[in-house]
C-alpha positions as a Markdown table, in Angstrom:
| # | Residue | x | y | z |
|---|---|---|---|---|
| 1 | Met | 57.5 | 48.4 | 89.8 |
| 2 | Arg | 54.0 | 49.4 | 89.0 |
| 3 | Ser | 53.2 | 53.0 | 89.3 |
| 4 | Leu | 50.1 | 52.4 | 91.4 |
| 5 | Tyr | 52.3 | 52.4 | 94.5 |
| 6 | Pro | 53.3 | 55.6 | 96.3 |
| 7 | Ala | 56.8 | 56.8 | 95.8 |
| 8 | Lys | 57.9 | 55.7 | 99.3 |
| 9 | Ile | 56.8 | 52.1 | 98.6 |
| 10 | Arg | 58.5 | 52.0 | 95.2 |
| 11 | Lys | 61.7 | 53.4 | 96.8 |
| 12 | Ala | 61.7 | 50.8 | 99.6 |
| 13 | Val | 61.0 | 47.9 | 97.3 |
| 14 | Asp | 63.6 | 49.1 | 94.8 |
| 15 | Ala | 66.2 | 49.3 | 97.6 |
| 16 | Leu | 65.3 | 45.8 | 98.8 |
| 17 | Leu | 65.7 | 44.3 | 95.3 |
| 18 | Thr | 68.6 | 46.3 | 93.8 |
| 19 | Gln | 70.9 | 47.8 | 96.4 |
| 20 | Pro | 74.1 | 46.0 | 97.6 |
| 21 | Ala | 73.3 | 43.2 | 100.1 |
| 22 | Ile | 74.4 | 39.7 | 100.9 |
| 23 | Ser | 72.2 | 38.1 | 98.2 |
| 24 | Thr | 72.6 | 39.2 | 94.6 |
| 25 | Pro | 70.0 | 41.6 | 93.2 |
| 26 | Ser | 69.1 | 39.0 | 90.6 |
| 27 | Leu | 68.3 | 36.4 | 93.3 |
| 28 | Arg | 66.3 | 38.9 | 95.3 |
| 29 | Arg | 64.3 | 39.9 | 92.2 |
| 30 | Ala | 63.7 | 36.3 | 91.3 |
| 31 | Ile | 62.4 | 35.5 | 94.7 |
| 32 | Glu | 60.1 | 38.5 | 94.7 |
| 33 | Ala | 58.7 | 37.4 | 91.3 |
| 34 | Tyr | 58.4 | 33.8 | 92.3 |
| 35 | Ala | 56.5 | 34.6 | 95.5 |
| 36 | Ala | 54.3 | 37.1 | 93.6 |
| 37 | Arg | 53.3 | 34.5 | 91.0 |
| 38 | Leu | 52.5 | 32.0 | 93.8 |
| 39 | Ser | 50.2 | 34.7 | 95.3 |
| 40 | Gly | 48.4 | 35.3 | 92.0 |
| 41 | Gly | 50.4 | 38.3 | 90.8 |
| 42 | Ala | 51.2 | 39.0 | 87.2 |
| 43 | Arg | 55.0 | 38.5 | 87.1 |
| 44 | Glu | 57.3 | 37.0 | 84.5 |
| 45 | Ala | 58.2 | 33.4 | 85.6 |
| 46 | Gln | 61.5 | 33.3 | 87.4 |
| 47 | Glu | 63.5 | 30.3 | 88.5 |
| 48 | Ile | 65.0 | 30.2 | 91.9 |
| 49 | Pro | 67.6 | 27.8 | 93.3 |
| 50 | Ala | 65.9 | 24.4 | 94.1 |
| 51 | Glu | 66.9 | 24.5 | 97.7 |
| 52 | Leu | 64.9 | 27.7 | 98.1 |
| 53 | Thr | 61.6 | 26.6 | 96.5 |
| 54 | Asp | 60.1 | 24.9 | 99.6 |
| 55 | Tyr | 61.1 | 27.7 | 101.9 |
| 56 | Val | 59.9 | 30.6 | 99.7 |
| 57 | Gly | 56.7 | 28.7 | 99.0 |
| 58 | Lys | 56.2 | 28.2 | 102.8 |
| 59 | Val | 56.9 | 31.9 | 103.5 |
| 60 | Thr | 54.6 | 33.0 | 100.7 |
| 61 | Leu | 51.6 | 30.7 | 101.4 |
| 62 | His | 51.9 | 29.5 | 105.0 |
| 63 | Ala | 54.3 | 31.8 | 106.8 |
| 64 | Tyr | 53.1 | 30.7 | 110.2 |
| 65 | Lys | 54.4 | 27.2 | 109.5 |
| 66 | Val | 58.1 | 28.3 | 109.1 |
| 67 | Thr | 60.1 | 26.5 | 111.7 |
| 68 | Asp | 63.7 | 26.7 | 113.0 |
| 69 | Gln | 64.3 | 23.5 | 111.0 |
| 70 | Asp | 63.5 | 25.3 | 107.8 |
| 71 | Val | 66.0 | 28.0 | 108.6 |
| 72 | Gln | 68.6 | 25.4 | 109.7 |
| 73 | Gly | 68.1 | 23.6 | 106.4 |
| 74 | Leu | 69.0 | 26.7 | 104.5 |
| 75 | Gln | 72.0 | 27.3 | 106.8 |
| 76 | Ala | 73.1 | 23.8 | 106.1 |
| 77 | Ala | 72.8 | 24.6 | 102.3 |
| 78 | Gly | 75.2 | 27.4 | 102.8 |
| 79 | Tyr | 73.0 | 30.5 | 103.4 |
| 80 | Ser | 73.9 | 32.9 | 106.1 |
| 81 | Glu | 71.4 | 34.3 | 108.6 |
| 82 | Asp | 71.5 | 37.7 | 106.8 |
| 83 | Ser | 70.9 | 36.0 | 103.4 |
| 84 | Ile | 68.0 | 34.1 | 104.8 |
| 85 | Phe | 66.6 | 37.3 | 106.2 |
| 86 | Glu | 66.8 | 38.9 | 102.8 |
| 87 | Ile | 65.2 | 35.9 | 101.1 |
| 88 | Thr | 62.4 | 36.1 | 103.6 |
| 89 | Leu | 61.9 | 39.8 | 103.0 |
| 90 | Cys | 61.8 | 39.4 | 99.2 |
| 91 | Ala | 59.3 | 36.6 | 99.5 |
| 92 | Thr | 57.0 | 38.5 | 101.8 |
| 93 | Val | 57.2 | 41.6 | 99.6 |
| 94 | Gly | 56.4 | 39.7 | 96.5 |
| 95 | Ala | 53.4 | 38.0 | 98.1 |
| 96 | Ser | 52.1 | 41.2 | 99.7 |
| 97 | Leu | 52.3 | 43.3 | 96.6 |
| 98 | Ala | 50.7 | 40.6 | 94.4 |
| 99 | Arg | 47.8 | 40.3 | 96.9 |
| 100 | Leu | 47.4 | 44.0 | 97.0 |
| 101 | Glu | 47.4 | 44.1 | 93.2 |
| 102 | Cys | 44.7 | 41.4 | 93.1 |
| 103 | Gly | 42.6 | 43.2 | 95.6 |
| 104 | Leu | 42.8 | 46.5 | 93.8 |
| 105 | Gln | 41.9 | 44.8 | 90.5 |
| 106 | Ala | 38.9 | 43.2 | 92.2 |
| 107 | Leu | 37.8 | 46.6 | 93.5 |
| 108 | Lys | 38.0 | 48.0 | 90.0 |
| 109 | Gly | 36.0 | 45.0 | 88.6 |
| 110 | Asp | 38.9 | 43.6 | 86.6 |
| 111 | Arg | 38.5 | 40.1 | 88.0 |
């Protein structure tokens, strides 16, 4: 995690991405990176399971369009409600941090 964030933010993101949960840490990190790249962030390309790409893309770029059918589709694919919640959090964190980074770079004149 970039050092430009306060310690409390780094700690919260680290906990989300690495601590024991329903989804594996590698999946959570991949989703965060995937969402960050969709939002213009500088992250290493990460692959995520095919059944998650549409959902993560929708959460990242058009969260207001997420429907019960999207969640039900993931449940039908075998994801629990807790896992879907984690996936959603990781996507929103990746998108949010990437947008913050882009904004800070623009303020510094890097873009």
